[in-house]
N, C-alpha and C positions, 0 to 999 in steps of 0.2 A: 497609452497603457490602459489595460483593463482594470476597472475598479475592483477593489478587494472583495466586495460583497456581491459581485456580479454572478449570475447563474451561468457558469460555464461548464464545459465537459469536465469529467472527473479524471484525476490522475491516480493510479494505484501503484504504490511502491512496495514491491514484494519483500524487499529487505526489512521493511518495517512491520509487515503483516504477520500475525500469529495464527491466522486461520480461525479466529474465535467466532466469526460470523455475526458479530454485533452489528456491523454495517447492514448485512442482509436482513436482520431482524428489525432494524429501524426503518427500512425502506417500505413506504406505504404502497408502492407500485409492484414490489416483488421483482425488481429488475436485476438484482444482484444474486448470483449463485456462488456459494462457497462449498467445496467438497474437500474433506481432509481424510487422511488415514495416518496410522501410526506405523513407524518402521520397527525393526526388531529391537532397537534400543529404547523404544517408547517415545521417540520424538515425533512430533506432529508434522506431517508433510502436507503441503497445500497442493492437492491433485488438480483441482479446477477452481478458477476464479474468473467469473464472467460477468460482464455488465451489458444489459440489453438497452442501449440508448434509444431504441425505437419506442420504448414505453416509459423511459425515465422522464420525470417532470422537473428535474434539476432543482429539487427542493433543498438539497444539502443536508438532510437529516442523517444520512450515512456518514458524512464527514464529521458531524457533531458527535455522533455515537462512538466513533472509533477511538478507543483509548490510546492508541499508538500512532495516530495521525498517518496511518498507512494509506488512507484515501483522502485526497485533498482536492479542492476546486482549483481550477487554473489550467485545465486541459485545452487543447486546440478547439477553435470554433470551426469544426469541419462537418457540421450536420447537414449541409447541402450536398446530398449524394444522389447519384443516378440510380444506384442499386440500393434499395431500402435495407437489405440484409447486411450491407457494409457497416451499419450502425450497431451490429451485434459484435462485441469484442471479447475474445477469450483471453486467457492468462498471457499468452504469448504476444498478442496484439497490444494489450494493455502495458506489458513490460516494455515493448518497443517504443510506445508513445512516451512512457515515463523516462526511459533512457535518453530519448531525443530531447525531452524537456530539460533534463539535467545537463546534457551536453551543451545546450544553447544558453543555459543560465548559470554558468560557472559552478556546476555541481551543487546547486542550492535548490532546496524544496520551495514550493510556493509559499510556505509559512516562514520563509527566510532562514530556516535552519540549514546548515551545511549537511550534505549527504555523506555517508561513509564512502570510502573507496569502493568501487564496484567489486563485489565478491558474492558469487552465487550462494555461498554457504554462510553469509554473515548472520542470518537469523538463527543459525544453529549454534553460534559461538556464545553460549550463555555467559561466559566470563566477561565478554565485552558489553553485552546488553541483555540482561536477564529479565524476561517478562513472565517468568514462572513456567518455562518450558520443562517438560519431563526429561530427566537425565537418568539413564539407566533404569527406566521404568518408575522412578520416584518423582513426585511432584517437586518442581523447583520453587524457589523463593524469589518473588518479584523484586527487582532492584538490588539483588545481592550480586553486584558486578563492580567493575572498575570505572563505570560511568563514561564509557568510550564516546557515546553520542554527545554527551555534555562537553567532554574535552574537545571534540572536533569543532565545537562552536567557537572555542578559543583559538585553536590551531588545527586546521583541517588535515586529514590524513593525506599522505603523498602517494 
């Protein structure tokens, strides 16, 4: 097993991400790109999320900065590549790696929390997990929800 504090590749879990860019701001190398937009109802969409592992020094500051634990250490040790550009991962590649990780680890995040059932729109369901998302153009109130993530730690979603 890999030690808990090992400097491994990062895993990004879109269902936990709000697009706040705190991880990108904390990165001293500038290897994380986050681009968002708002839809007609005022909800934030994550248009781009990219990590350039070619310049990442695996310091983990992004994981410490993320208030939602959307980015976590524990990714695959696959930095030995023939094509250097393969180390640049966009939103889709990062999501694929994260889904593979959850599939191999009983739907459990590296921090040992159970992941919610796969749902592309989970981050929009403010009643289940409210992190202050805008609803109908109005700012939301963080944690005004039914604590679904916390409940799934007791009994995972089926």
